C-alpha positions, 0 to 999 in steps of 0.5 A, a space after each residue: 669237562 671241555 670249554 664247550 660244556 661251559 655255560 658261559 660259552 654256550 650262552 655266549 655262542 647262542 647270543 652271538 647267533 641271535 644277535 647276528 640274525 637281528 643284525 642282518 635284518 636291521 641293517 637295512 634301517 641303518 640301526 645298531 643292535 642296541 638302538 633296535 631294542 631300544 626302539 622296540 622298548 620305546 614302542 612298547 612304552 613311549 614317555 619314559 625317562 632315560 633312566 627308566 629306559 636304561 632300567 627296562 633295557 638293562 643298560 647303563 645311563 651313559 650308554 642309553 644316553 648315547 643311543 638316544 642322542 643317535 637316534 634323535 639325530 636320525 629322527 627315530 625318537 624325540 625327547 620332550 619335556 616332562 610336564 610335571 618336571 621341566 628339568 626332566 625329558 621323556 622319550 617318544 617316537 620321532 618322525 622316522 620311528 613312527 613312520 617305520 614303527 609297524 615295519 620295525 615291529 614286524 621285523 622284531 616279531 618275525 626274527 623272534 618267532 624264527 627262534 621260538 619255532 624251534 621249541 614247543 610251548 612247554 620247551 619255551 616255558 621251561 627255557 624261560 624258567 631256566 633263564 630266569 634262574 640264571 639271571 638270579 
């Protein structure tokens, strides 16, 4: 077996190609790959705690904190006090995030669709099943 047959190599190569496709699209917004997908997660569900965002995006807390700091500085997000626990902050879209929300979602959907179009519906369901099995 060659290294090209190694699952780690194949998945890594594929992930880098997909990441590159997104990176080229999101560059106009001045976002990193990590920031972009964190914004998508926030758009999907505003008002989460940083710990909940870390869990949702499979990132560690220090990474999420750094991403949130930069996004807040650029007005993509804002931290608001939790009404039930003043020690906690919940994450919402900021002025820039709300302003760019539609465009960012369209970019996300269009870029994702470019890859999904390579599969039939049955193939994509199989692929999702395979990926879930690998994640276990």
